[in-house]
C-alpha positions, 0 to 999 in steps of 0.5 A, spaced: 649 606 688 654 602 683 656 607 676 657 603 670 665 604 668 666 605 660 667 598 659 660 596 662 657 602 658 660 599 652 658 592 653 651 594 654 651 598 648 654 592 644 649 588 646 643 593 644 646 593 637 647 585 637 639 584 639 637 590 634 640 586 628 637 579 631 630 583 631 631 585 624 633 579 622 627 575 625 622 580 623 625 579 616 624 572 616 631 570 616 631 567 623 626 562 625 622 563 631 626 557 634 632 560 633 630 567 635 627 565 642 633 564 646 636 570 643 630 574 646 630 571 652 637 573 653 634 580 653 628 579 657 623 579 652 617 573 653 611 573 648 605 573 653 598 572 652 596 579 648 603 582 646 611 581 648 613 582 655 619 586 657 623 584 664 627 589 665 633 588 671 633 592 677 639 590 681 638 588 688 632 593 687 636 599 687 634 605 683 636 612 681 631 617 680 633 619 673 632 611 672 625 611 674 624 617 670 627 613 664 622 608 666 616 613 666 618 615 659 618 608 656 611 607 659 608 612 655 612 612 649 612 604 648 607 601 653 600 603 655 602 608 660 604 603 666 609 598 669 609 592 673 614 591 679 615 584 681 618 580 686 625 579 683 625 587 684 625 588 677 619 592 672 615 589 666 612 592 660 606 588 658 605 591 651 611 593 647 611 592 640 617 587 638 620 592 633 620 597 638 624 593 643 631 594 641 629 602 641 627 601 648 633 597 650 637 603 647 633 608 651 635 604 658 642 604 656 643 611 657 641 611 664 645 604 665 640 599 665 638 593 661 634 587 660 640 582 660 639 575 664 632 577 666 629 570 663 632 564 660 636 559 663 641 563 667 643 566 673 637 572 674 637 578 677 640 578 684 636 580 690 637 583 697 633 586 703 630 593 701 633 596 707 640 594 706 645 599 709 639 603 713 637 597 718 640 597 724 640 589 725 644 587 719 651 585 720 653 588 714 650 592 708 649 586 703 649 590 697 656 590 695 656 583 695 650 583 690 654 587 685 660 583 686 655 577 684 652 581 678 658 582 675 661 575 676 654 572 673 653 577 667 655 574 661 659 568 665 660 563 659 660 557 663 653 559 666 649 561 660 645 555 659 644 552 665 639 546 666 634 551 668 633 558 671 637 560 677 636 565 682 640 568 688 638 572 694 643 576 699 641 578 706 645 582 711 641 579 717 639 572 718 634 573 724 630 578 720 630 576 713 627 581 709 630 577 702 626 571 702 633 567 702 630 560 703 626 560 697 632 561 692 637 557 688 642 560 693 641 564 699 646 568 702 646 570 710 652 575 712 653 572 719 659 573 724 663 567 727 665 565 734 672 569 732 668 575 730 669 574 723 664 577 718 662 572 712 657 568 709 652 562 711 650 559 704 644 555 703 642 551 696 636 548 693 630 553 695 625 554 690 617 554 689 613 552 683 611 545 682 615 542 687 616 547 693 622 546 697 626 550 702 633 551 701 638 547 706 645 550 709 651 547 705 656 551 709 655 555 716 661 559 715 664 561 708 670 567 708 668 573 704 674 572 700 671 565 697 665 567 696 665 567 688 669 561 688 664 557 692 658 559 688 662 557 682 663 550 685 656 550 686 654 552 679 659 547 676 656 541 680 649 543 678 651 544 671 654 538 671 649 533 674 642 538 674 637 534 669 636 537 662 631 531 660 625 534 664 624 541 665 619 540 671 625 537 674 631 541 672 632 546 678 637 545 683 632 544 688 631 537 685 638 535 685 640 537 692 633 533 694 635 527 690 642 527 692 641 529 699 644 535 702 650 532 705 652 528 699 651 535 695 655 538 700 661 533 699 660 534 691 661 542 692 667 541 697 670 536 692 669 541 686 672 547 690 678 543 693 680 542 685 679 549 683 684 555 682 681 559 687 686 565 687 683 568 680 676 569 684 679 571 691 676 577 693 681 581 697 680 586 702 681 592 697 677 589 692 671 588 697 672 596 699 672 598 692 665 595 691 663 598 698 665 605 696 659 605 691 654 604 697 657 609 702 651 612 706 649 619 703 650 625 706 645 625 712 644 631 716 648 631 723 643 632 729 637 632 724 631 635 727 626 629 730 619 629 728 614 634 731 610 629 735 604 634 735 603 632 728 601 625 730 596 628 734 593 633 729 592 628 723 590 621 724 591 619 717 598 621 718 599 617 724 597 611 721 601 612 715 607 613 720 606 607 724 605 602 718 608 605 712 615 608 715 621 604 719 626 605 723 633 608 720 640 607 723 641 614 723 638 618 728 633 623 725 631 619 719 626 614 717 625 609 711 618 610 707 614 605 704 610 607 698 604 603 697 603 600 691 597 596 694 592 601 695 584 600 694 582 598 687 589 598 685 593 592 681 598 590 686 605 592 684 603 597 678 605 604 677 603 609 672 608 613 668 605 619 672 606 616 678 613 614 677 615 621 675 612 624 681 616 619 686 622 620 682 621 628 684 620 626 691 626 622 692 630 627 689 627 632 694 627 627 700 631 621 699 638 623 696 635 621 689 635 614 690 629 609 691 628 601 692 624 596 689 621 591 695 620 584 693 613 585 696 612 589 690 612 596 693 617 602 693 622 605 699 625 611 700 630 609 704 633 616 707 628 621 709 629 626 715 623 625 720 622 633 719 620 632 712 615 626 713 609 630 714 610 634 707 612 627 704 606 624 706 601 629 704 605 629 697 604 621 697 597 622 699 595 626 693 598 621 689 594 616 692 600 612 694 599 613 702 595 608 703 597 605 710 597 598 709 604 596 709 604 589 712 597 588 712 592 583 709 591 588 703 599 589 702 598 582 698 603 579 693 600 578 686 602 576 679 599 578 673 595 572 672 591 570 666 590 578 664 597 577 661 601 571 662 601 565 657 602 561 662 597 562 667 591 558 668 587 563 672 586 571 674 590 574 679 588 581 679 581 581 679 581 576 685 586 581 689 581 587 688 575 582 690 579 581 697 581 589 697 573 591 696 571 586 702 577 588 707 577 595 705 576 598 713 583 599 716 582 599 723 580 591 722 586 590 718 590 593 724 586 589 728 588 583 724 595 585 724 601 582 720 599 578 715 602 576 708 597 574 703 600 571 696 597 570 690 599 566 683 595 565 677 599 558 676 603 553 679 609 557 677 608 561 683 611 568 681 606 570 686 610 566 691 603 563 694 607 557 697 610 562 703 604 566 704 601 566 711 595 565 706 596 563 699 592 563 693 593 559 687 589 560 681 587 553 677 583 551 671 578 546 672 574 544 666 575 551 663 573 554 670 577 559 674 577 556 681 582 557 687 586 553 692 587 556 699 593 554 703 595 557 710 601 557 714 607 559 709 612 564 711 618 566 707 622 569 713 628 566 717 623 561 720 620 560 713 615 555 712 611 552 706 603 553 707 598 547 707 592 546 702 586 546 706 582 542 701 579 543 694 579 549 690 573 554 691 569 558 686 572 565 683 566 568 686 567 565 693 575 567 694 574 573 699 569 570 703 573 564 704 579 568 706 574 572 711 572 565 714 579 563 715 580 570 719 574 569 723 577 563 726 584 567 727 580 572 731 576 567 735 582 563 737 588 567 737 592 568 744 595 575 746 600 578 742 599 572 737 600 573 729 596 570 724 602 565 722 603 564 730 596 561 731 596 557 724 602 553 727 599 552 734 592 550 731 594 547 725 590 547 718 584 543 720 580 549 724 581 553 718 579 547 713 573 546 717 571 554 717 572 554 709 569 548 707 563 547 712 561 554 709 562 552 702 558 546 703 552 549 706 552 554 700 552 549 695 
């Protein structure tokens, strides 16, 4: 993983000192709330429903064990003993005191972490595939390019006050997109052209929220050398023409949609042609320098395979192996998901004790590194097959071995009304309602792959628009009710879900989901996933199942 240089470290420490003084002046009444607001947002600090919320950057989801231990220490000392991992591969603390935030940032700086540009109208944390570097299907490891983009974007003076927040994702594979590229302001796929050269397919204008739109392709192939200059051209066009008069129409997706992708492409290409590209050109030596930070760990040669007798002897281990581990490009290794979605858990939450324990497991079994997935789980990427059973037993003892990855209960869920000042309805309680109803693993396995995403407001932090089943909490005359939609997806064949009808009462959400699943089980064809059945049937059969039942109950 990337290690800070002396310049990086001094820059972060200077920002901590600067924000410490800004916070002191605000608490002393020398800065107004209006003056302080952009300063705190630049440092990842929101004012939520009950307390400030601090969002900490985890670039492309990669964490060292020492960094996870520091997060555990912060959770204990400054929060209520836990943190929340997000779809942006970040972590949020929901209960810090404002006066403690500079101290938290100083603690983070000791382990090469910060909260810069995790909020505000700037380029946010760059995200990527959690299997980067270990998946056999990738064209190339995307992480070096994520780091290149991160360094280019951090403190970029031209893009510190964009019309709206801006998100970039990079995937090393297009056919098996695990980074939700098409719902980003800029999405990048590493691809190979007809000449065998590796470069980028560039997509622009994706985003969810009030106006969900999937990104469109503006360039089929961009040479690696031109990555930063082309990104800069896109940002310049957006900065120049993006709307600043209406917060709901300020995202680049609105600009691309208004101009049309062909006209937008023309403007980008025109801007790009006028730029001095040489200053931003990525020569092979520069790329190699960044690639060196992501060299594979010292995998054991001829690592022994898993003893198949263990799978026969322990059914729970066999289920966990099947659902919570995936193939690795190096023989004798597997990548292991640490499920943060077990029964009764708040999706994405992790206690300080769990963080410490998983950091120890990362040291013991995965070269001291781990990843945060955009589906709010953790991943140990380099585990010897011979160590899987011992790791399973350790995770099971911690309650982190629920064999539910990719199933209905492996849901994405925002904090909702329990914490967020923007939320209209609860999310966490609905997640637990669904967990309680669908707690039988054999039933979940029979359902197969299902992505359920849930948001507590239209801002869509839970990505409900691209859930196979999406749930949106809304406020109706002071009552929490929930819209349900089906047919969304965030993979390479991304699609936006269709709302089935009027919102259902809070107490009936899990039952409504159950009726949707009954239609799927009745109508599916051999080998058909839930999303496949949705696309074949359309939304009408699911609508009839939900609203016929709701009307009868009424």
